[in-house]
N, C-alpha and C positions, 0 to 999 in steps of 0.2 A: 637553360634548361628549364622544362616543364614541370609545376608542381603538381602530384597527384594524387588524388584522395583514394586509400584502400579500405577505407576504413569508419562506419561512422557510430558512435555510442548513441543510446538512445535509452533515455531517462522517461520510461512512459509503456504507456501499450506502442509495442511494433507492431504495428498491424499491417497487412500484405496492401493496403492503399496506402501507410504512411510510408514504407518498404519503399512502393511503386514512384510515390512523389519524390522521395530523395535521390534515388536511383534517376529518374529525371530532371530533376533539378539540377544534379550535378551531373548529367549526362553520362554513367558510366554504370553500363550494367553489370558491369561484374561488381561492382561494389558490394559490400560485407558490410549490411548490417547488424551491429549489436546490439540487444538489449539486454538492460541491468535493469532488476526490481528492484526496488529500493526496502532499509533493508527493516526488519522493526524494530530498530531502535530507532530510525529515521521515520519510521509511521508511529510510533509516539512520539516522538519529539514534536512533529505536524501537529497530533491528535493533542496533546499539551497545550500548543500555543492555540488552536480553534477553541477549546472547554476553556483554558485557565485554570488546568490540574496541572499541578507536576507531575514530570515526568517518574520522578520516585515513588510517587502516589498510586500512579499508574501499572508499575511495577511491583510495587509493594502487596502490602496484603489488605488493603483499606475495601469496607463494605459497605460504603456508603453508598446513593444512589448513582450521586454523578461520578464517580469514581469508578465504579459495576459497570456504566455504560458507558464508557471512556474505553476501558479494558474491551467491553465487547465490539467496539467500534475498532480499536486495533485487530482484533484478531480475524474479526469480518473482512476490513482491509487486507491485510497480511494473508490469506487465505485466498483474497485476489489476485494478486500479484507474486506472482513466478509459483516455483513450484514446491513448495514448505510443505511438509507434513504437519499433521497437528503436534506431534512429541520435540521438531523444531521451534514453532510458534511457541510453544510452553517453555521451553530451556530461555527462549527469549523472556520472556514476558516473568522472570523471575523464579523460572523452576519448577513451571506448573504443570500439569500430566496433563496428557493426550486428551484422556476423555472429560476435562475440562477447558478445554479450550473446542474438543467437540460441541460441548452442552454450550458454550459462549456462542461459537458460531451459530448455531442452531435459534439462539436467544433472538439473536439479532437478525438473522432473516426476518424474526417473528415481529419482531421492533420496529423493521422497517416498514410493514406492510402497516401498522399500526400508529405508532409515534411516528409524526411528521417531522418533529425536531430531532428525532434519531435518525431518521433519512436523510436529511439536510443533510447534518454531521456526516454523515455516511459518504454520502454524493461528494461534499465537498472534499474530503480525504482524496478519494477517488480519482477526484478533478484537478487536484493538488499536482497529483504522480503521474497519471493520466498526460497533461501539461510538464513532465519532468523539472516536475517541482517548481516552477516558474510563476503560479501563482499567488 
């Protein structure tokens, strides 16, 4: 009996190019490629590793600059992966309302343009999850 691959789960960005490369490598045009976006909790955990800030602090009500920037990064990356609403992100980030999350995402976009350290942080988070959490 020959083994057959029916589906592949991708933890990272499942672009058409990635999907085609997987199908070609496995030689199975009917292969189903399933994309699993990282959860907000996984993004918080990785942001904690990247920044040295405890996940509880990112989820909590602290307003020190380093905590707020980590939280902004989590909001921005969470929006980039999957089709989460701002309300869903807010609930996962300690019960924040959707307007707070929208504001955080907008502020993160501005920070990425003018703060090289913040841009590097968000780029590292994106790269980590685009590569299936393998970095």
